[in-house]
N, C-alpha and C positions, 0 to 999 in steps of 0.2 A: 577863688579867682575865676573870672569869666573869660572865655576865649571866643572871639568872633573870627571864624574862619571863612574866608571868601575864596572860592576857587574860580579862576578865570580860564576859559579855553579860547584859544586864538589861533589864527592862521600863522604858520611858522614864519612867514615873511614879515609879519607884524611884530615879532618878538622884541626886537631892539627898541622900537618906538614905544611899544606898550610898556615895557619894563621901565623906560625913562619916565613915562607918565605916572606909572604906579609909584615910583619913588618920589618924584618931584611934585606930584599933585595929590594923589590919594593918601599916601603915608604922611606927607607934610600936613595935609588937612586934619588927619586923625591925631597926630602927635602934638600939634599946636593947641589942641583943645585942653590938654592937661588931664583928660579922662583916662588915657591909656598909659600903662607903665612900660610897655615894650611892644615890639613888633618883630615879625619874622617873615621872610619871603623865601619860598622854596619851589623848585621845579618838580612837578609830579613826574615820576620816572616811568610809569606805565604809559604805553603809547598805543591805545586802542584804535586810534584813527591816524592814518599816515598824514603827515604835514600839518598836524594840529599839536600845539604845545599847551600844556596846562600849568598854571602857576597858582600855588596856594599862598594866601596872604593871611597871616595870623596877627590879630590885635588883642592885647590883654588889658583887662580893666577890672576894677574891684567888684562891680555889681552888674547883674544882668540888666537892670533897669537903665543904667547909664549906657550900656552897650546898645540896647534896643533903641533908646532915644537918639543916639548918634546915628545909628543905622537908618532910622526913619527920617531924621531931619537932614543930616549932612550927606551920608552915603548915597541916598536916593538921588540927590542933585549930582553927585559925582558920576553915578551910573548913567544919568541922562547925558552928561557931558561925554562920557565914554561912548555912548551910542551915537551921538552926533559925529564923533571923530572916526569911529571904526564900524558903525552900523552892525550888521550881522556877523562881521568877522571876529567879534569878541562877545562871548556870552559868559554869564557868571551865575553862581548860586552861593548862598550864605548859610552857614550852620552856626548856631550858638551852642557852646560847649561849657561844661564845668570841669575845672581841673580836679582830679582826684588825688 
């Protein structure tokens, strides 16, 4: 099982609107492809920077190639949309993992 973990860091005052976008746009776009078997969203509990919230989003799929293809084709468009809406107030990084 491959896990695509994307962590988003955002201004605390953007939390509610971003979480809504994450569920209604990002997760919906991922799950409607049929590539992913499940997803999970979690708040990162460490708070290295005051007034910054981090959210980890995990998508699970059968193969790395499927996950990479979705990330390059679809997620990249979603990240552009995210940047248009929040600019530098939301940043992200993605890690590809293999379940052990």
